[in-house]
Legacy VTK file of the C-alpha trace (Angstrom):
# vtk DataFile Version 3.0
C-alpha trace
ASCII
DATASET POLYDATA
POINTS 579 float
-79.045 -231.863 -142.683
-76.840 -230.054 -145.178
-78.172 -229.334 -148.649
-75.721 -229.547 -151.539
-75.911 -228.143 -155.072
-76.578 -230.194 -158.165
-73.191 -229.137 -159.605
-69.762 -228.742 -157.991
-68.064 -225.384 -157.652
-66.263 -224.196 -160.791
-62.533 -223.531 -160.854
-62.012 -219.898 -159.798
-58.682 -218.156 -160.480
-57.357 -216.592 -157.278
-54.588 -214.462 -158.767
-56.625 -212.071 -160.919
-58.101 -208.664 -160.236
-61.578 -207.922 -161.534
-60.375 -205.970 -164.618
-57.792 -208.644 -165.452
-60.554 -211.249 -165.297
-62.959 -209.182 -167.394
-60.469 -208.121 -170.065
-58.113 -211.089 -170.280
-59.402 -213.951 -168.154
-60.043 -217.268 -169.879
-62.337 -219.981 -168.627
-64.127 -222.953 -170.124
-67.437 -221.211 -169.358
-66.457 -218.027 -171.196
-67.675 -217.697 -174.785
-65.725 -215.843 -177.444
-66.911 -212.338 -178.194
-67.085 -211.539 -181.885
-65.454 -208.190 -182.784
-68.794 -206.774 -183.928
-70.433 -207.267 -180.505
-70.159 -204.095 -178.386
-69.603 -204.320 -174.645
-71.717 -201.320 -173.670
-74.379 -199.267 -175.419
-75.271 -195.752 -174.310
-79.058 -195.704 -174.125
-79.815 -192.121 -175.173
-77.414 -191.917 -178.114
-77.074 -195.545 -179.145
-73.278 -195.157 -179.061
-71.598 -198.543 -179.045
-68.499 -199.030 -176.924
-66.121 -201.840 -177.744
-63.302 -203.565 -175.899
-60.444 -201.423 -177.223
-62.138 -198.208 -176.137
-62.849 -199.589 -172.663
-59.261 -200.758 -172.271
-57.899 -197.388 -173.350
-60.228 -195.386 -171.146
-59.486 -197.619 -168.163
-55.741 -197.192 -168.655
-56.039 -193.443 -169.213
-58.114 -192.902 -166.088
-55.843 -195.108 -163.979
-52.806 -193.150 -165.149
-54.468 -189.810 -164.456
-55.754 -190.529 -160.941
-52.419 -192.084 -160.069
-50.593 -188.968 -161.302
-52.946 -186.203 -160.165
-54.523 -187.672 -157.026
-51.836 -190.147 -155.953
-54.325 -193.009 -155.693
-52.360 -196.027 -154.496
-52.806 -199.414 -152.853
-55.948 -199.687 -150.674
-57.083 -196.087 -151.268
-60.874 -195.891 -151.493
-62.600 -194.085 -154.360
-66.305 -193.431 -153.830
-68.612 -193.371 -156.858
-71.650 -191.181 -156.191
-73.505 -191.448 -159.449
-76.322 -192.788 -161.497
-75.441 -195.381 -164.111
-72.974 -194.086 -166.698
-70.969 -195.855 -169.390
-67.782 -194.707 -167.627
-68.871 -196.153 -164.269
-67.241 -199.546 -164.979
-64.199 -197.719 -166.388
-63.841 -195.966 -163.029
-64.135 -199.288 -161.186
-61.493 -201.012 -163.283
-59.123 -198.017 -163.261
-59.097 -197.938 -159.463
-58.566 -201.702 -159.310
-55.573 -201.415 -161.647
-53.943 -199.263 -158.967
-54.764 -201.693 -156.152
-57.468 -199.361 -154.872
-60.967 -200.057 -153.553
-64.351 -198.955 -154.918
-67.355 -197.958 -152.833
-70.583 -197.155 -154.685
-73.136 -194.822 -153.099
-76.767 -194.160 -153.927
-76.873 -190.849 -155.862
-80.138 -189.950 -154.119
-78.510 -189.945 -150.689
-78.884 -186.931 -148.442
-75.776 -185.097 -147.267
-75.749 -186.969 -143.945
-76.044 -190.364 -145.625
-73.209 -189.636 -148.035
-71.101 -188.173 -145.242
-71.573 -191.383 -143.244
-70.309 -193.479 -146.167
-67.390 -191.107 -146.783
-66.345 -191.345 -143.162
-66.844 -195.105 -142.910
-64.745 -195.785 -146.016
-62.240 -192.927 -145.550
-62.565 -192.273 -149.282
-59.869 -190.036 -150.741
-61.561 -189.291 -154.080
-65.177 -188.762 -155.146
-66.381 -189.395 -158.710
-69.814 -187.841 -159.011
-72.724 -187.430 -161.394
-73.315 -183.680 -161.944
-76.892 -184.008 -160.644
-75.470 -185.125 -157.288
-72.761 -182.467 -157.112
-74.408 -180.144 -154.526
-74.792 -183.016 -152.034
-71.274 -184.249 -152.811
-69.808 -180.816 -152.122
-71.606 -180.479 -148.781
-70.599 -183.958 -147.636
-66.997 -183.493 -148.800
-66.773 -180.219 -146.902
-68.038 -181.893 -143.726
-65.560 -184.739 -144.235
-62.653 -182.307 -144.805
-62.208 -183.598 -148.347
-60.953 -180.920 -150.715
-63.390 -179.927 -153.513
-60.469 -180.502 -155.878
-60.901 -184.205 -155.117
-64.384 -184.265 -156.631
-64.390 -185.493 -160.239
-67.452 -185.425 -162.501
-68.778 -188.006 -164.893
-69.322 -186.384 -168.289
-73.002 -185.590 -168.798
-74.411 -183.501 -171.625
-75.789 -180.201 -170.394
-73.308 -179.737 -167.537
-72.532 -176.036 -167.380
-69.145 -174.693 -168.441
-68.838 -173.088 -165.002
-69.151 -176.441 -163.250
-66.693 -178.072 -165.657
-64.201 -175.293 -164.916
-64.430 -176.051 -161.201
-63.988 -179.811 -161.429
-62.076 -182.284 -163.532
-64.210 -184.679 -165.535
-63.581 -188.341 -166.214
-63.007 -187.593 -169.900
-60.568 -184.767 -169.209
-58.624 -187.059 -166.890
-58.608 -189.858 -169.448
-57.250 -187.471 -172.084
-54.538 -186.382 -169.643
-53.677 -189.977 -168.791
-53.445 -191.073 -172.432
-51.187 -188.234 -173.552
-48.748 -188.605 -170.664
-46.199 -191.236 -169.778
-47.556 -194.167 -167.775
-47.107 -193.295 -164.110
-48.321 -196.515 -162.500
-47.584 -200.212 -162.420
-50.707 -202.317 -162.712
-51.444 -204.258 -159.548
-50.742 -207.956 -160.034
-51.796 -210.542 -157.473
-49.761 -213.416 -156.135
-51.344 -216.889 -156.252
-54.093 -216.983 -153.637
-54.034 -213.220 -153.016
-57.328 -212.649 -154.810
-59.056 -214.365 -151.900
-58.105 -211.548 -149.539
-57.358 -208.518 -151.728
-60.126 -205.982 -151.144
-61.997 -204.763 -154.239
-65.264 -203.217 -152.999
-66.811 -201.745 -149.891
-70.491 -202.295 -150.675
-72.956 -201.175 -148.069
-75.529 -203.488 -146.549
-77.609 -203.286 -143.422
-76.500 -206.742 -142.334
-78.807 -207.961 -139.597
-79.279 -204.779 -137.545
-78.297 -201.145 -137.245
-76.851 -198.602 -139.655
-75.524 -199.701 -143.042
-72.261 -201.612 -142.818
-69.422 -201.751 -145.315
-69.236 -205.287 -146.670
-65.607 -206.053 -147.571
-65.689 -207.847 -150.928
-62.511 -209.267 -152.390
-61.688 -209.711 -156.096
-62.068 -213.486 -155.822
-65.661 -213.200 -154.533
-66.974 -211.304 -157.553
-65.117 -213.546 -159.990
-66.403 -216.658 -158.196
-70.027 -215.535 -158.388
-69.780 -214.694 -162.082
-68.438 -218.191 -162.733
-71.008 -219.862 -160.468
-73.846 -218.174 -162.365
-72.223 -219.017 -165.708
-71.850 -222.721 -164.909
-75.374 -222.916 -163.486
-76.798 -221.413 -166.673
-74.803 -223.570 -169.068
-72.993 -220.598 -170.597
-70.686 -221.673 -173.455
-72.146 -225.186 -173.564
-74.505 -226.707 -176.115
-76.956 -228.098 -173.610
-79.861 -227.469 -176.005
-80.631 -225.885 -179.368
-79.053 -222.429 -179.650
-82.368 -220.632 -180.016
-83.451 -221.890 -176.599
-80.233 -221.246 -174.653
-80.508 -218.627 -171.922
-77.255 -216.799 -172.657
-75.712 -216.428 -176.092
-72.966 -214.142 -177.400
-74.548 -211.085 -178.977
-77.678 -211.084 -176.814
-78.536 -207.684 -175.360
-79.331 -206.943 -171.714
-80.637 -203.824 -170.040
-79.025 -202.159 -167.016
-81.750 -200.300 -165.172
-80.463 -201.685 -161.901
-77.969 -199.318 -160.293
-74.296 -200.184 -160.589
-73.757 -199.325 -156.923
-76.137 -202.146 -155.861
-74.586 -205.610 -155.640
-77.171 -207.132 -158.029
-76.474 -204.515 -160.685
-72.717 -204.669 -160.091
-72.109 -208.418 -160.236
-74.917 -210.093 -162.194
-76.125 -207.307 -164.440
-72.692 -205.822 -165.278
-69.819 -208.261 -164.894
-71.708 -211.483 -165.621
-73.306 -210.062 -168.769
-69.952 -208.844 -170.089
-68.429 -212.243 -169.288
-71.144 -213.849 -171.442
-70.030 -211.835 -174.528
-73.316 -209.954 -174.471
-74.005 -206.225 -174.852
-75.285 -204.095 -171.997
-77.505 -201.067 -172.592
-76.744 -198.601 -169.809
-79.760 -196.650 -168.535
-78.727 -193.636 -166.401
-82.017 -193.131 -164.580
-84.919 -195.543 -164.437
-88.242 -194.450 -165.897
-90.687 -197.218 -166.718
-92.101 -195.902 -170.003
-88.633 -194.892 -171.166
-87.488 -198.414 -170.340
-90.179 -199.819 -172.616
-88.959 -197.584 -175.430
-85.391 -198.705 -174.821
-86.376 -202.382 -175.002
-87.825 -201.868 -178.462
-85.186 -199.387 -179.674
-82.246 -201.589 -178.746
-83.993 -204.957 -179.252
-83.209 -205.932 -175.679
-83.463 -209.650 -175.011
-82.605 -209.900 -171.285
-84.298 -208.037 -168.432
-82.837 -207.905 -164.919
-85.530 -206.600 -162.611
-86.761 -206.198 -159.059
-90.415 -206.682 -158.000
-91.528 -203.036 -158.526
-90.432 -203.307 -162.170
-92.432 -206.509 -162.564
-95.537 -204.926 -161.042
-95.458 -202.196 -163.676
-94.638 -204.642 -166.449
-97.747 -206.635 -165.541
-100.112 -203.765 -164.769
-99.081 -200.523 -166.472
-101.396 -199.618 -169.403
-98.474 -198.340 -171.504
-97.142 -201.890 -171.918
-99.768 -202.708 -174.528
-98.273 -200.031 -176.804
-95.010 -201.945 -177.240
-94.275 -205.288 -178.862
-92.067 -206.629 -176.086
-92.561 -210.304 -176.923
-90.646 -209.824 -180.154
-87.462 -209.141 -178.214
-87.512 -210.438 -174.641
-86.109 -213.933 -174.118
-85.058 -213.912 -170.459
-86.472 -212.170 -167.378
-84.795 -212.515 -164.001
-86.183 -210.991 -160.820
-84.168 -210.649 -157.635
-83.486 -208.518 -154.536
-86.868 -209.448 -152.979
-89.422 -212.272 -153.392
-91.948 -212.057 -156.204
-95.493 -213.104 -155.406
-97.126 -216.132 -156.979
-99.713 -213.906 -158.642
-97.105 -211.699 -160.316
-95.164 -214.748 -161.443
-98.226 -216.160 -163.129
-99.014 -212.856 -164.845
-95.458 -212.623 -166.119
-95.574 -216.194 -167.416
-98.781 -215.412 -169.300
-97.360 -212.215 -170.808
-94.193 -213.854 -172.142
-95.124 -217.466 -172.929
-91.851 -218.263 -174.718
-89.382 -216.588 -172.362
-87.114 -217.966 -169.649
-88.467 -216.446 -166.431
-87.360 -217.020 -162.874
-86.056 -215.684 -159.615
-82.727 -215.633 -157.829
-81.747 -215.056 -154.227
-78.619 -213.552 -152.740
-77.076 -210.967 -150.428
-74.339 -208.382 -150.491
-72.602 -210.560 -147.898
-72.434 -213.463 -150.369
-71.424 -211.171 -153.226
-74.805 -211.726 -154.758
-76.503 -214.885 -155.932
-76.648 -218.135 -154.000
-79.732 -219.571 -155.744
-81.280 -219.284 -159.202
-84.061 -221.038 -161.057
-82.947 -224.366 -162.478
-81.605 -224.562 -166.014
-83.817 -227.567 -166.746
-86.879 -225.388 -166.153
-87.669 -222.628 -168.607
-90.022 -221.262 -165.970
-88.948 -220.981 -162.376
-91.199 -222.359 -159.656
-93.828 -219.740 -158.910
-93.047 -218.396 -155.451
-89.659 -220.141 -155.399
-86.167 -218.673 -155.397
-84.482 -221.432 -157.365
-81.904 -224.068 -156.484
-78.426 -223.752 -155.017
-75.739 -222.472 -157.367
-72.658 -224.627 -157.978
-70.469 -224.672 -154.895
-73.113 -223.348 -152.487
-73.903 -225.489 -149.447
-76.938 -224.681 -147.294
-78.296 -225.471 -143.874
-81.762 -224.677 -142.575
-81.562 -224.057 -138.834
-84.714 -224.407 -136.742
-85.564 -222.151 -133.812
-84.144 -224.693 -131.344
-80.811 -224.803 -133.197
-81.384 -228.201 -134.785
-80.882 -228.697 -138.512
-84.087 -228.947 -140.513
-84.800 -231.561 -143.148
-86.741 -231.274 -146.390
-89.811 -229.031 -146.187
-89.067 -227.980 -142.603
-88.850 -224.213 -142.011
-85.867 -222.484 -140.453
-83.212 -219.849 -141.036
-81.151 -220.250 -144.196
-77.402 -220.411 -143.540
-75.086 -220.737 -146.540
-71.461 -221.380 -147.428
-70.280 -220.203 -150.853
-67.019 -219.517 -152.701
-68.226 -215.932 -153.219
-68.585 -215.096 -149.513
-67.309 -211.659 -148.517
-64.524 -211.127 -145.989
-66.935 -209.644 -143.433
-67.902 -206.142 -142.368
-65.132 -203.578 -142.547
-64.123 -202.244 -139.120
-67.018 -204.009 -137.392
-65.795 -207.111 -135.589
-68.989 -207.681 -133.606
-71.320 -207.538 -136.605
-68.966 -209.812 -138.529
-69.034 -212.380 -135.715
-72.841 -212.313 -135.687
-73.277 -212.917 -139.433
-70.104 -214.650 -140.684
-69.582 -217.800 -138.628
-66.865 -220.276 -139.546
-67.248 -219.729 -143.273
-71.053 -219.741 -143.091
-73.326 -216.727 -143.543
-76.540 -216.308 -141.560
-79.065 -214.866 -144.005
-81.783 -213.925 -141.518
-84.421 -215.357 -143.869
-86.805 -218.180 -143.028
-86.977 -220.766 -145.800
-87.869 -224.357 -146.524
-86.109 -226.544 -149.065
-88.175 -228.996 -151.076
-87.003 -232.473 -152.030
-86.347 -231.276 -155.583
-83.945 -228.652 -154.187
-86.220 -225.643 -154.711
-85.821 -223.012 -152.013
-88.946 -221.233 -150.841
-88.372 -217.989 -148.920
-91.146 -217.785 -146.335
-90.411 -214.779 -144.125
-87.723 -212.434 -142.902
-86.379 -213.390 -139.502
-84.019 -210.471 -139.270
-85.272 -206.982 -138.758
-84.158 -205.600 -142.099
-86.901 -204.518 -144.504
-86.663 -204.804 -148.282
-88.136 -201.698 -149.936
-88.035 -201.794 -153.751
-85.202 -204.289 -153.375
-83.144 -202.014 -151.109
-82.307 -202.885 -147.525
-83.671 -200.603 -144.823
-82.640 -201.076 -141.207
-85.389 -200.171 -138.698
-82.745 -199.057 -136.195
-81.534 -196.383 -138.601
-85.014 -194.866 -138.941
-85.659 -195.251 -135.218
-82.507 -193.300 -134.468
-83.643 -190.554 -136.823
-87.076 -190.326 -135.188
-85.602 -190.266 -131.688
-83.839 -187.049 -132.684
-87.276 -185.393 -132.835
-88.242 -183.719 -129.568
-91.775 -185.199 -129.632
-90.586 -188.822 -129.663
-89.931 -190.754 -126.474
-89.662 -194.260 -127.943
-90.206 -195.819 -131.342
-90.314 -199.083 -133.249
-90.227 -199.246 -137.056
-91.526 -202.292 -138.905
-92.126 -203.199 -142.528
-95.640 -203.613 -143.859
-96.627 -205.271 -147.146
-96.952 -203.072 -150.217
-97.992 -204.329 -153.643
-95.545 -202.129 -155.522
-92.559 -201.773 -153.201
-92.679 -205.130 -151.425
-92.480 -203.515 -148.001
-92.638 -199.967 -146.665
-91.632 -198.654 -143.232
-94.285 -197.862 -140.637
-93.330 -196.251 -137.322
-95.009 -196.949 -133.977
-94.195 -193.907 -131.881
-94.451 -193.280 -128.146
-94.808 -189.542 -127.615
-93.142 -187.538 -124.898
-95.376 -186.341 -122.060
-95.368 -182.823 -123.490
-96.353 -183.991 -126.969
-99.114 -186.210 -125.559
-100.520 -183.297 -123.593
-100.368 -181.039 -126.638
-102.271 -183.447 -128.900
-104.540 -185.332 -126.475
-108.077 -185.689 -127.816
-107.314 -183.534 -130.870
-107.305 -185.646 -134.037
-106.208 -182.744 -136.230
-103.167 -182.036 -134.053
-102.294 -185.723 -133.941
-102.466 -185.952 -137.744
-100.327 -182.836 -138.055
-97.700 -184.310 -135.738
-97.699 -187.582 -137.670
-97.122 -185.624 -140.863
-94.328 -183.711 -139.154
-92.585 -186.950 -138.153
-92.909 -188.345 -141.683
-91.409 -185.113 -143.025
-88.600 -185.286 -140.446
-87.476 -188.664 -141.789
-87.898 -187.496 -145.395
-85.578 -184.560 -144.725
-82.789 -186.817 -143.501
-83.094 -190.054 -145.474
-83.089 -191.205 -149.100
-86.506 -191.770 -150.701
-86.882 -195.521 -150.218
-86.325 -195.066 -146.460
-89.257 -192.654 -146.061
-92.160 -193.661 -143.810
-94.490 -194.599 -146.639
-96.424 -196.793 -144.200
-97.070 -193.775 -141.998
-96.896 -193.177 -138.245
-99.061 -194.673 -135.524
-99.036 -193.467 -131.930
-98.813 -196.141 -129.241
-98.719 -196.030 -125.442
-95.671 -198.274 -125.063
-93.379 -200.430 -127.185
-93.886 -204.107 -126.221
-90.813 -205.864 -124.831
-89.965 -209.312 -123.496
-89.268 -209.891 -119.770
-85.569 -209.513 -120.576
-86.216 -206.140 -122.179
-85.867 -207.220 -125.797
-88.066 -205.303 -128.215
-90.872 -207.545 -129.527
-90.793 -206.323 -133.104
-92.779 -209.278 -134.397
-95.752 -208.301 -132.229
-95.826 -204.889 -133.858
-95.300 -206.372 -137.310
-98.506 -208.379 -136.881
-100.282 -205.312 -135.537
-99.053 -203.311 -138.530
-100.315 -205.927 -140.975
-103.753 -205.825 -139.334
-103.690 -202.032 -139.537
-102.921 -202.171 -143.269
-105.778 -204.634 -143.802
-108.167 -202.260 -142.024
-106.954 -199.360 -144.127
-107.525 -201.405 -147.282
-111.022 -202.394 -146.208
-111.879 -198.784 -145.400
-110.578 -197.593 -148.767
-112.619 -200.272 -150.568
-115.833 -198.893 -149.045
-115.220 -195.413 -150.423
LINES 1 580
579 0 1 2 3 4 5 6 7 8 9 10 11 12 13 14 15 16 17 18 19 20 21 22 23 24 25 26 27 28 29 30 31 32 33 34 35 36 37 38 39 40 41 42 43 44 45 46 47 48 49 50 51 52 53 54 55 56 57 58 59 60 61 62 63 64 65 66 67 68 69 70 71 72 73 74 75 76 77 78 79 80 81 82 83 84 85 86 87 88 89 90 91 92 93 94 95 96 97 98 99 100 101 102 103 104 105 106 107 108 109 110 111 112 113 114 115 116 117 118 119 120 121 122 123 124 125 126 127 128 129 130 131 132 133 134 135 136 137 138 139 140 141 142 143 144 145 146 147 148 149 150 151 152 153 154 155 156 157 158 159 160 161 162 163 164 165 166 167 168 169 170 171 172 173 174 175 176 177 178 179 180 181 182 183 184 185 186 187 188 189 190 191 192 193 194 195 196 197 198 199 200 201 202 203 204 205 206 207 208 209 210 211 212 213 214 215 216 217 218 219 220 221 222 223 224 225 226 227 228 229 230 231 232 233 234 235 236 237 238 239 240 241 242 243 244 245 246 247 248 249 250 251 252 253 254 255 256 257 258 259 260 261 262 263 264 265 266 267 268 269 270 271 272 273 274 275 276 277 278 279 280 281 282 283 284 285 286 287 288 289 290 291 292 293 294 295 296 297 298 299 300 301 302 303 304 305 306 307 308 309 310 311 312 313 314 315 316 317 318 319 320 321 322 323 324 325 326 327 328 329 330 331 332 333 334 335 336 337 338 339 340 341 342 343 344 345 346 347 348 349 350 351 352 353 354 355 356 357 358 359 360 361 362 363 364 365 366 367 368 369 370 371 372 373 374 375 376 377 378 379 380 381 382 383 384 385 386 387 388 389 390 391 392 393 394 395 396 397 398 399 400 401 402 403 404 405 406 407 408 409 410 411 412 413 414 415 416 417 418 419 420 421 422 423 424 425 426 427 428 429 430 431 432 433 434 435 436 437 438 439 440 441 442 443 444 445 446 447 448 449 450 451 452 453 454 455 456 457 458 459 460 461 462 463 464 465 466 467 468 469 470 471 472 473 474 475 476 477 478 479 480 481 482 483 484 485 486 487 488 489 490 491 492 493 494 495 496 497 498 499 500 501 502 503 504 505 506 507 508 509 510 511 512 513 514 515 516 517 518 519 520 521 522 523 524 525 526 527 528 529 530 531 532 533 534 535 536 537 538 539 540 541 542 543 544 545 546 547 548 549 550 551 552 553 554 555 556 557 558 559 560 561 562 563 564 565 566 567 568 569 570 571 572 573 574 575 576 577 578
């Protein structure tokens, strides 16, 4: 059967770019922002940034990169940075020119950044100074001139570095003092449905990260879906108990380059006439201080944050209950136990989970508005406009409480994977998106995520494709074959563990010698660490195996090794408990 939402899809304008929607868009779900409510707050300094300043900076930067770098229609600008108050300014400036934004993890290695540069064909890099050495190496390998590397302004950046590269502020000053060089990109009716806005990377169902092509309409649609679902700008209950109110204050510890941080934590919060405190680099104890210092009312988190919130001893030093009204957790399922702890810690707060993907431009489910507390272990109900199917292993449609793969159709669906027809065909099918997650849907509409059918792991909320790590390990001369699986981890959700088949030479060299085997395992872990960002490291370790199990047709039986890995982790835990 098909499962339908409790509310219809909202009206979504299809002739607006993202900055036009954010600055000037009107909608019945959009509350008025009082002049005294800032849009952004800089965490370290407390500096408040209001609409006029954001408009001016966006215009100035658009004018400057149009003039100096000739950024035009469909050019890609890659943002390689931690959170910064000018990050959204950079997004909106590029969109004003008809360009496309691709956000990259600032902890990427040179090879990872180079891959994204080459996949997107980016013509300009805007970089956090901390990431400049990697950016320079990757740009050199991609034949991108160092003159096309621009820096976000960060206190403490050396004068020498600033002399070598333009900064966002220097460009804005240039753009504001010179004649307007560009014409803002306006969309024809319906064009927002196809006009590319972002290339956001996701691992899809298999293989290396893929560039998800997200149009302006998709982001706008998801913001409006979430707003309608949460009763924004309606008096559905007493004001003191409403989830989202103008003037509330949210925290942005989620990275802007991640789809959750980009859509829900940035654009949705600004749409709600709330203030957003921008945290450049996440540190748990510093986050606690920020909550109290800025009187933050709304937390947007992933499971590792919740683990610390429930278990870290420093929490008792801060009066968080006095401020926090809403806690949302997404990117990966939260356990029943952690849910219950969170409920007990914040008895008066709205707390729940959401579920989504980069391919659906974020959320497709969220905990119901009628429930102050989401169902423990549940991912919420379908957002307005989202239709779902649960497909059983035999291809038949499941009914209530029957498990199967979740397949969804939503107004916020992306266009597909850029320059990857085959992967697009496998995931985007006739307007539907295969999620790769096994779920069941209860009669009350609550969606319970049971398991991951696809191979992708979720580590601290980030997608990790086993094939990417397997390819890295196969580059090592001691590895003949390999299979990487995710194993449960209390803090990170999952961590990668590699089952490795050694070459004949490596087997001979280490046979019967536990010390040499351990040294080689450590060498393989270090090999991955040298080539991949931190969350992709083999935190689950390496296990040697005689052969990788396959089906009669030759298909790798990853599930067999996943079960073996889980048993291995249980044995490790039992052994540690005896010590």
